[in-house]
PyMOL Python script that loads the backbone (N, CA, C, O; Angstrom):
from pymol import cmd

cmd.read_pdbstr("""\
ATOM      1  N   MET A   1       1.150  -1.011  -0.118  1.00  0.00           N
ATOM      2  CA  MET A   1       0.048   0.189   0.251  1.00  0.00           C
ATOM      3  C   MET A   1       0.901   1.348  -0.088  1.00  0.00           C
ATOM      4  O   MET A   1       0.575   2.192  -0.922  1.00  0.00           O
ATOM      5  N   GLU A   2       1.914   1.361   0.531  1.00  0.00           N
ATOM      6  CA  GLU A   2       2.640   2.639   0.626  1.00  0.00           C
ATOM      7  C   GLU A   2       3.222   2.790  -0.698  1.00  0.00           C
ATOM      8  O   GLU A   2       3.052   3.904  -1.193  1.00  0.00           O
ATOM      9  N   GLU A   3       4.019   1.744  -1.556  1.00  0.00           N
ATOM     10  CA  GLU A   3       4.068   1.723  -3.021  1.00  0.00           C
ATOM     11  C   GLU A   3       3.363   2.543  -3.497  1.00  0.00           C
ATOM     12  O   GLU A   3       3.883   3.623  -3.782  1.00  0.00           O
ATOM     13  N   ASN A   4       1.962   2.344  -3.753  1.00  0.00           N
ATOM     14  CA  ASN A   4       0.973   2.715  -4.217  1.00  0.00           C
ATOM     15  C   ASN A   4       0.237   3.978  -3.712  1.00  0.00           C
ATOM     16  O   ASN A   4      -0.781   4.393  -4.266  1.00  0.00           O
ATOM     17  N   ARG A   5       0.885   4.659  -2.469  1.00  0.00           N
ATOM     18  CA  ARG A   5       0.518   5.440  -1.996  1.00  0.00           C
ATOM     19  C   ARG A   5      -0.781   5.584  -1.482  1.00  0.00           C
ATOM     20  O   ARG A   5      -1.132   6.760  -1.384  1.00  0.00           O
ATOM     21  N   ILE A   6      -1.723   4.616  -1.072  1.00  0.00           N
ATOM     22  CA  ILE A   6      -2.662   4.245  -0.768  1.00  0.00           C
ATOM     23  C   ILE A   6      -2.628   4.768   0.881  1.00  0.00           C
ATOM     24  O   ILE A   6      -3.709   5.047   1.401  1.00  0.00           O
ATOM     25  N   SER A   7      -1.707   4.857   1.465  1.00  0.00           N
ATOM     26  CA  SER A   7      -2.066   5.121   3.091  1.00  0.00           C
ATOM     27  C   SER A   7      -1.540   6.652   3.370  1.00  0.00           C
ATOM     28  O   SER A   7      -1.596   7.083   4.522  1.00  0.00           O
ATOM     29  N   LEU A   8      -1.100   7.357   2.457  1.00  0.00           N
ATOM     30  CA  LEU A   8      -1.297   8.643   3.032  1.00  0.00           C
ATOM     31  C   LEU A   8      -2.284   9.384   3.425  1.00  0.00           C
ATOM     32  O   LEU A   8      -3.321   9.353   2.763  1.00  0.00           O
ATOM     33  N   GLY A   9      -2.204  10.108   4.433  1.00  0.00           N
ATOM     34  CA  GLY A   9      -3.422  10.492   4.967  1.00  0.00           C
ATOM     35  C   GLY A   9      -4.511   9.681   5.517  1.00  0.00           C
ATOM     36  O   GLY A   9      -5.654  10.135   5.580  1.00  0.00           O
ATOM     37  N   LYS A  10      -4.259   8.686   5.856  1.00  0.00           N
ATOM     38  CA  LYS A  10      -5.668   7.914   5.790  1.00  0.00           C
ATOM     39  C   LYS A  10      -5.157   7.317   7.666  1.00  0.00           C
ATOM     40  O   LYS A  10      -4.147   7.159   8.352  1.00  0.00           O
ATOM     41  N   ASN A  11      -6.752   7.168   7.759  1.00  0.00           N
ATOM     42  CA  ASN A  11      -6.628   6.509   9.239  1.00  0.00           C
ATOM     43  C   ASN A  11      -6.040   5.331   9.108  1.00  0.00           C
ATOM     44  O   ASN A  11      -6.476   4.623   8.200  1.00  0.00           O
ATOM     45  N   PRO A  12      -5.036   4.851   9.859  1.00  0.00           N
ATOM     46  CA  PRO A  12      -4.571   3.330   9.841  1.00  0.00           C
ATOM     47  C   PRO A  12      -5.915   2.529  10.458  1.00  0.00           C
ATOM     48  O   PRO A  12      -6.451   1.793   9.629  1.00  0.00           O
ATOM     49  N   ARG A  13      -6.330   2.550  11.341  1.00  0.00           N
ATOM     50  CA  ARG A  13      -7.541   1.686  11.916  1.00  0.00           C
ATOM     51  C   ARG A  13      -8.440   1.693  10.519  1.00  0.00           C
ATOM     52  O   ARG A  13      -8.917   0.566  10.391  1.00  0.00           O
ATOM     53  N   ALA A  14      -8.761   2.391   9.641  1.00  0.00           N
ATOM     54  CA  ALA A  14      -9.911   2.370   8.603  1.00  0.00           C
ATOM     55  C   ALA A  14      -8.847   1.516   7.667  1.00  0.00           C
ATOM     56  O   ALA A  14      -9.496   0.717   6.992  1.00  0.00           O
ATOM     57  N   LEU A  15      -7.430   1.417   7.401  1.00  0.00           N
ATOM     58  CA  LEU A  15      -7.362   0.532   6.593  1.00  0.00           C
ATOM     59  C   LEU A  15      -7.014  -0.591   7.087  1.00  0.00           C
ATOM     60  O   LEU A  15      -7.535  -1.544   6.508  1.00  0.00           O
ATOM     61  N   ALA A  16      -6.225  -0.892   8.072  1.00  0.00           N
ATOM     62  CA  ALA A  16      -6.563  -2.064   8.630  1.00  0.00           C
ATOM     63  C   ALA A  16      -8.006  -2.856   8.616  1.00  0.00           C
ATOM     64  O   ALA A  16      -8.330  -4.037   8.487  1.00  0.00           O
ATOM     65  N   GLY A  17      -8.461  -2.058   8.742  1.00  0.00           N
ATOM     66  CA  GLY A  17     -10.186  -2.487   8.664  1.00  0.00           C
ATOM     67  C   GLY A  17     -10.576  -3.334   7.532  1.00  0.00           C
ATOM     68  O   GLY A  17     -11.140  -4.424   7.439  1.00  0.00           O
ATOM     69  N   ALA A  18     -10.044  -2.398   6.613  1.00  0.00           N
ATOM     70  CA  ALA A  18     -10.394  -2.378   4.768  1.00  0.00           C
ATOM     71  C   ALA A  18      -9.649  -4.125   4.540  1.00  0.00           C
ATOM     72  O   ALA A  18     -10.012  -5.112   3.901  1.00  0.00           O
ATOM     73  N   VAL A  19      -8.698  -3.878   5.258  1.00  0.00           N
ATOM     74  CA  VAL A  19      -7.858  -4.810   4.865  1.00  0.00           C
ATOM     75  C   VAL A  19      -8.389  -6.436   5.126  1.00  0.00           C
ATOM     76  O   VAL A  19      -8.534  -7.402   4.377  1.00  0.00           O
ATOM     77  N   ILE A  20      -8.582  -6.220   6.485  1.00  0.00           N
ATOM     78  CA  ILE A  20      -9.026  -7.584   7.078  1.00  0.00           C
ATOM     79  C   ILE A  20     -10.528  -7.980   6.569  1.00  0.00           C
ATOM     80  O   ILE A  20     -10.823  -9.171   6.667  1.00  0.00           O
ATOM     81  N   TYR A  21     -11.367  -7.206   6.108  1.00  0.00           N
ATOM     82  CA  TYR A  21     -12.547  -7.080   5.302  1.00  0.00           C
ATOM     83  C   TYR A  21     -12.298  -7.982   3.813  1.00  0.00           C
ATOM     84  O   TYR A  21     -12.765  -9.043   3.399  1.00  0.00           O
ATOM     85  N   LEU A  22     -11.582  -7.253   3.404  1.00  0.00           N
ATOM     86  CA  LEU A  22     -10.948  -7.811   2.168  1.00  0.00           C
ATOM     87  C   LEU A  22     -10.422  -9.178   2.009  1.00  0.00           C
ATOM     88  O   LEU A  22     -10.697  -9.954   1.094  1.00  0.00           O
ATOM     89  N   ALA A  23      -9.696  -9.364   2.927  1.00  0.00           N
ATOM     90  CA  ALA A  23      -8.955 -10.782   3.195  1.00  0.00           C
ATOM     91  C   ALA A  23     -10.094 -11.896   3.721  1.00  0.00           C
ATOM     92  O   ALA A  23      -9.926 -13.090   3.471  1.00  0.00           O
ATOM     93  N   SER A  24     -11.414 -11.363   4.562  1.00  0.00           N
ATOM     94  CA  SER A  24     -11.850 -12.369   4.678  1.00  0.00           C
ATOM     95  C   SER A  24     -12.749 -12.549   3.664  1.00  0.00           C
ATOM     96  O   SER A  24     -13.297 -13.638   3.839  1.00  0.00           O
ATOM     97  N   GLN A  25     -13.327 -11.774   2.292  1.00  0.00           N
ATOM     98  CA  GLN A  25     -14.414 -12.318   1.581  1.00  0.00           C
ATOM     99  C   GLN A  25     -13.492 -13.016   0.795  1.00  0.00           C
ATOM    100  O   GLN A  25     -13.991 -14.059   0.373  1.00  0.00           O
ATOM    101  N   ASN A  26     -12.120 -12.807   0.370  1.00  0.00           N
ATOM    102  CA  ASN A  26     -11.157 -13.325  -0.417  1.00  0.00           C
ATOM    103  C   ASN A  26     -11.362 -14.772   0.201  1.00  0.00           C
ATOM    104  O   ASN A  26     -11.885 -15.573  -0.573  1.00  0.00           O
ATOM    105  N   CYS A  27     -11.074 -15.190   1.324  1.00  0.00           N
ATOM    106  CA  CYS A  27     -10.914 -16.485   2.263  1.00  0.00           C
ATOM    107  C   CYS A  27     -12.577 -16.828   2.394  1.00  0.00           C
ATOM    108  O   CYS A  27     -12.812 -17.644   3.285  1.00  0.00           O
ATOM    109  N   ASN A  28     -13.479 -16.456   1.830  1.00  0.00           N
ATOM    110  CA  ASN A  28     -15.205 -17.098   1.922  1.00  0.00           C
ATOM    111  C   ASN A  28     -15.328 -16.760   3.333  1.00  0.00           C
ATOM    112  O   ASN A  28     -16.415 -17.104   3.797  1.00  0.00           O
ATOM    113  N   GLU A  29     -14.633 -16.257   4.058  1.00  0.00           N
ATOM    114  CA  GLU A  29     -15.171 -16.294   5.739  1.00  0.00           C
ATOM    115  C   GLU A  29     -15.596 -14.313   5.726  1.00  0.00           C
ATOM    116  O   GLU A  29     -14.960 -13.281   5.937  1.00  0.00           O
ATOM    117  N   PHE A  30     -16.725 -14.600   5.423  1.00  0.00           N
ATOM    118  CA  PHE A  30     -17.710 -13.504   5.223  1.00  0.00           C
ATOM    119  C   PHE A  30     -17.880 -12.284   7.067  1.00  0.00           C
ATOM    120  O   PHE A  30     -18.403 -12.672   8.111  1.00  0.00           O
ATOM    121  N   LEU A  31     -17.403 -11.245   6.881  1.00  0.00           N
ATOM    122  CA  LEU A  31     -17.330 -10.948   8.528  1.00  0.00           C
ATOM    123  C   LEU A  31     -18.398  -9.426   7.927  1.00  0.00           C
ATOM    124  O   LEU A  31     -18.166  -8.597   7.046  1.00  0.00           O
ATOM    125  N   ARG A  32     -19.356  -9.558   8.696  1.00  0.00           N
ATOM    126  CA  ARG A  32     -20.208  -7.748   8.857  1.00  0.00           C
ATOM    127  C   ARG A  32     -19.389  -6.736   8.754  1.00  0.00           C
ATOM    128  O   ARG A  32     -18.523  -6.593   9.617  1.00  0.00           O
ATOM    129  N   GLN A  33     -19.495  -5.856   7.709  1.00  0.00           N
ATOM    130  CA  GLN A  33     -18.936  -4.819   8.106  1.00  0.00           C
ATOM    131  C   GLN A  33     -19.206  -3.863   9.938  1.00  0.00           C
ATOM    132  O   GLN A  33     -18.400  -3.164  10.552  1.00  0.00           O
ATOM    133  N   VAL A  34     -20.322  -4.167  10.222  1.00  0.00           N
ATOM    134  CA  VAL A  34     -20.356  -3.490  11.095  1.00  0.00           C
ATOM    135  C   VAL A  34     -19.621  -3.981  12.710  1.00  0.00           C
ATOM    136  O   VAL A  34     -19.316  -3.300  13.689  1.00  0.00           O
ATOM    137  N   GLU A  35     -19.539  -5.204  12.484  1.00  0.00           N
ATOM    138  CA  GLU A  35     -18.253  -5.960  13.251  1.00  0.00           C
ATOM    139  C   GLU A  35     -17.450  -5.214  13.175  1.00  0.00           C
ATOM    140  O   GLU A  35     -17.405  -4.156  13.803  1.00  0.00           O
ATOM    141  N   ILE A  36     -16.458  -5.716  12.195  1.00  0.00           N
ATOM    142  CA  ILE A  36     -15.439  -4.742  11.813  1.00  0.00           C
ATOM    143  C   ILE A  36     -15.483  -3.229  12.939  1.00  0.00           C
ATOM    144  O   ILE A  36     -15.184  -3.057  14.121  1.00  0.00           O
ATOM    145  N   CYS A  37     -15.916  -2.506  12.053  1.00  0.00           N
ATOM    146  CA  CYS A  37     -16.141  -1.208  12.111  1.00  0.00           C
ATOM    147  C   CYS A  37     -16.319  -0.869  13.796  1.00  0.00           C
ATOM    148  O   CYS A  37     -16.011   0.245  14.219  1.00  0.00           O
ATOM    149  N   GLN A  38     -16.761  -1.769  14.562  1.00  0.00           N
ATOM    150  CA  GLN A  38     -16.822  -1.654  15.777  1.00  0.00           C
ATOM    151  C   GLN A  38     -15.296  -1.874  16.626  1.00  0.00           C
ATOM    152  O   GLN A  38     -14.798  -1.119  17.462  1.00  0.00           O
ATOM    153  N   VAL A  39     -14.856  -2.945  16.190  1.00  0.00           N
ATOM    154  CA  VAL A  39     -13.813  -3.475  16.903  1.00  0.00           C
ATOM    155  C   VAL A  39     -12.550  -2.112  16.172  1.00  0.00           C
ATOM    156  O   VAL A  39     -11.759  -1.547  16.928  1.00  0.00           O
ATOM    157  N   ALA A  40     -12.586  -1.912  15.197  1.00  0.00           N
ATOM    158  CA  ALA A  40     -11.663  -0.854  14.630  1.00  0.00           C
ATOM    159  C   ALA A  40     -12.206   1.062  15.061  1.00  0.00           C
ATOM    160  O   ALA A  40     -11.692   2.167  14.886  1.00  0.00           O
ATOM    161  N   ASP A  41     -13.327   0.608  15.597  1.00  0.00           N
ATOM    162  CA  ASP A  41     -13.459   2.246  16.056  1.00  0.00           C
ATOM    163  C   ASP A  41     -13.752   2.978  14.644  1.00  0.00           C
ATOM    164  O   ASP A  41     -13.350   4.125  14.840  1.00  0.00           O
ATOM    165  N   ILE A  42     -14.151   2.920  13.573  1.00  0.00           N
ATOM    166  CA  ILE A  42     -14.204   3.733  12.661  1.00  0.00           C
ATOM    167  C   ILE A  42     -15.787   3.399  12.051  1.00  0.00           C
ATOM    168  O   ILE A  42     -16.452   2.415  12.375  1.00  0.00           O
ATOM    169  N   SER A  43     -16.173   4.372  11.176  1.00  0.00           N
ATOM    170  CA  SER A  43     -17.417   3.996  11.103  1.00  0.00           C
ATOM    171  C   SER A  43     -17.553   3.395   8.952  1.00  0.00           C
ATOM    172  O   SER A  43     -16.734   3.491   8.038  1.00  0.00           O
ATOM    173  N   THR A  44     -18.741   2.930   8.998  1.00  0.00           N
ATOM    174  CA  THR A  44     -18.959   2.045   7.988  1.00  0.00           C
ATOM    175  C   THR A  44     -18.691   3.054   6.590  1.00  0.00           C
ATOM    176  O   THR A  44     -18.343   2.566   5.514  1.00  0.00           O
ATOM    177  N   VAL A  45     -18.856   4.160   6.743  1.00  0.00           N
ATOM    178  CA  VAL A  45     -18.558   5.061   5.556  1.00  0.00           C
ATOM    179  C   VAL A  45     -16.931   4.956   5.147  1.00  0.00           C
ATOM    180  O   VAL A  45     -16.459   4.880   4.012  1.00  0.00           O
ATOM    181  N   SER A  46     -16.271   4.976   6.351  1.00  0.00           N
ATOM    182  CA  SER A  46     -14.795   4.649   6.097  1.00  0.00           C
ATOM    183  C   SER A  46     -14.276   3.875   5.706  1.00  0.00           C
ATOM    184  O   SER A  46     -13.447   4.245   4.875  1.00  0.00           O
ATOM    185  N   LEU A  47     -14.316   2.704   5.898  1.00  0.00           N
ATOM    186  CA  LEU A  47     -14.842   1.064   5.395  1.00  0.00           C
ATOM    187  C   LEU A  47     -14.591   1.021   4.198  1.00  0.00           C
ATOM    188  O   LEU A  47     -13.611   0.655   3.549  1.00  0.00           O
ATOM    189  N   ARG A  48     -15.840   1.542   3.885  1.00  0.00           N
ATOM    190  CA  ARG A  48     -16.274   1.293   2.321  1.00  0.00           C
ATOM    191  C   ARG A  48     -15.599   1.752   1.335  1.00  0.00           C
ATOM    192  O   ARG A  48     -15.379   1.155   0.281  1.00  0.00           O
ATOM    193  N   LYS A  49     -15.053   3.398   1.787  1.00  0.00           N
ATOM    194  CA  LYS A  49     -14.189   4.443   1.313  1.00  0.00           C
ATOM    195  C   LYS A  49     -13.127   3.350   0.688  1.00  0.00           C
ATOM    196  O   LYS A  49     -13.025   2.839  -0.427  1.00  0.00           O
ATOM    197  N   ARG A  50     -12.256   3.201   2.126  1.00  0.00           N
ATOM    198  CA  ARG A  50     -10.540   2.492   2.094  1.00  0.00           C
ATOM    199  C   ARG A  50     -11.137   1.088   1.163  1.00  0.00           C
ATOM    200  O   ARG A  50     -10.260   0.735   0.375  1.00  0.00           O
ATOM    201  N   CYS A  51     -12.097   0.426   1.091  1.00  0.00           N
ATOM    202  CA  CYS A  51     -11.983  -0.639   0.395  1.00  0.00           C
ATOM    203  C   CYS A  51     -11.935  -0.473  -0.791  1.00  0.00           C
ATOM    204  O   CYS A  51     -11.065  -1.027  -1.462  1.00  0.00           O
ATOM    205  N   LYS A  52     -12.954   0.411  -1.381  1.00  0.00           N
ATOM    206  CA  LYS A  52     -13.281   0.870  -2.593  1.00  0.00           C
ATOM    207  C   LYS A  52     -11.659   1.573  -3.196  1.00  0.00           C
ATOM    208  O   LYS A  52     -11.283   1.500  -4.367  1.00  0.00           O
ATOM    209  N   GLU A  53     -11.045   2.097  -2.293  1.00  0.00           N
ATOM    210  CA  GLU A  53      -9.548   2.792  -2.789  1.00  0.00           C
ATOM    211  C   GLU A  53      -8.712   1.150  -3.119  1.00  0.00           C
ATOM    212  O   GLU A  53      -8.322   0.864  -4.251  1.00  0.00           O
ATOM    213  N   ILE A  54      -8.564   0.298  -2.035  1.00  0.00           N
ATOM    214  CA  ILE A  54      -8.054  -0.492  -2.175  1.00  0.00           C
ATOM    215  C   ILE A  54      -8.142  -1.383  -3.665  1.00  0.00           C
ATOM    216  O   ILE A  54      -7.124  -1.486  -4.348  1.00  0.00           O
ATOM    217  N   LYS A  55      -8.897  -1.749  -3.920  1.00  0.00           N
ATOM    218  CA  LYS A  55      -9.478  -2.902  -5.003  1.00  0.00           C
ATOM    219  C   LYS A  55      -9.217  -1.857  -5.904  1.00  0.00           C
ATOM    220  O   LYS A  55      -8.314  -2.218  -6.659  1.00  0.00           O
ATOM    221  N   ALA A  56      -9.627  -0.665  -6.174  1.00  0.00           N
ATOM    222  CA  ALA A  56      -9.011   0.348  -7.457  1.00  0.00           C
ATOM    223  C   ALA A  56      -8.079   0.147  -7.947  1.00  0.00           C
ATOM    224  O   ALA A  56      -7.865  -0.247  -9.094  1.00  0.00           O
ATOM    225  N   THR A  57      -6.947   0.558  -6.597  1.00  0.00           N
ATOM    226  CA  THR A  57      -5.292   0.689  -7.092  1.00  0.00           C
ATOM    227  C   THR A  57      -4.818  -0.772  -6.935  1.00  0.00           C
ATOM    228  O   THR A  57      -3.783  -1.035  -7.547  1.00  0.00           O
ATOM    229  N   LEU A  58      -5.296  -1.608  -6.341  1.00  0.00           N
ATOM    230  CA  LEU A  58      -4.619  -2.969  -6.356  1.00  0.00           C
ATOM    231  C   LEU A  58      -5.448  -4.107  -7.843  1.00  0.00           C
ATOM    232  O   LEU A  58      -4.827  -4.991  -8.433  1.00  0.00           O
ATOM    233  N   ASP A  59      -6.661  -3.786  -8.070  1.00  0.00           N
ATOM    234  CA  ASP A  59      -7.111  -4.387  -8.490  1.00  0.00           C
ATOM    235  C   ASP A  59      -7.633  -5.829  -8.461  1.00  0.00           C
ATOM    236  O   ASP A  59      -7.607  -6.867  -9.123  1.00  0.00           O
ATOM    237  N   ILE A  60      -8.045  -5.396  -7.504  1.00  0.00           N
ATOM    238  CA  ILE A  60      -8.666  -7.104  -6.785  1.00  0.00           C
ATOM    239  C   ILE A  60     -10.361  -7.383  -7.253  1.00  0.00           C
ATOM    240  O   ILE A  60     -10.939  -8.409  -6.896  1.00  0.00           O
TER     241      ILE A  60
END
""", "prot")
cmd.dss("prot")
cmd.show_as("cartoon", "prot")
cmd.util.cbc("prot")
cmd.orient("prot")
């Protein structure tokens, strides 16, 4: 993520939550966004935005 400059100026908790969420989907372990957001103390909007950015940048 640092190479693609995704992490610049972003909340590290939101990035970590997005990575966990995307990894869980990739492994067919579907976690609810709300659960991840509660643990990471972020909003669902932040999680969705970071997921969208990661997917767009890394072609996931």
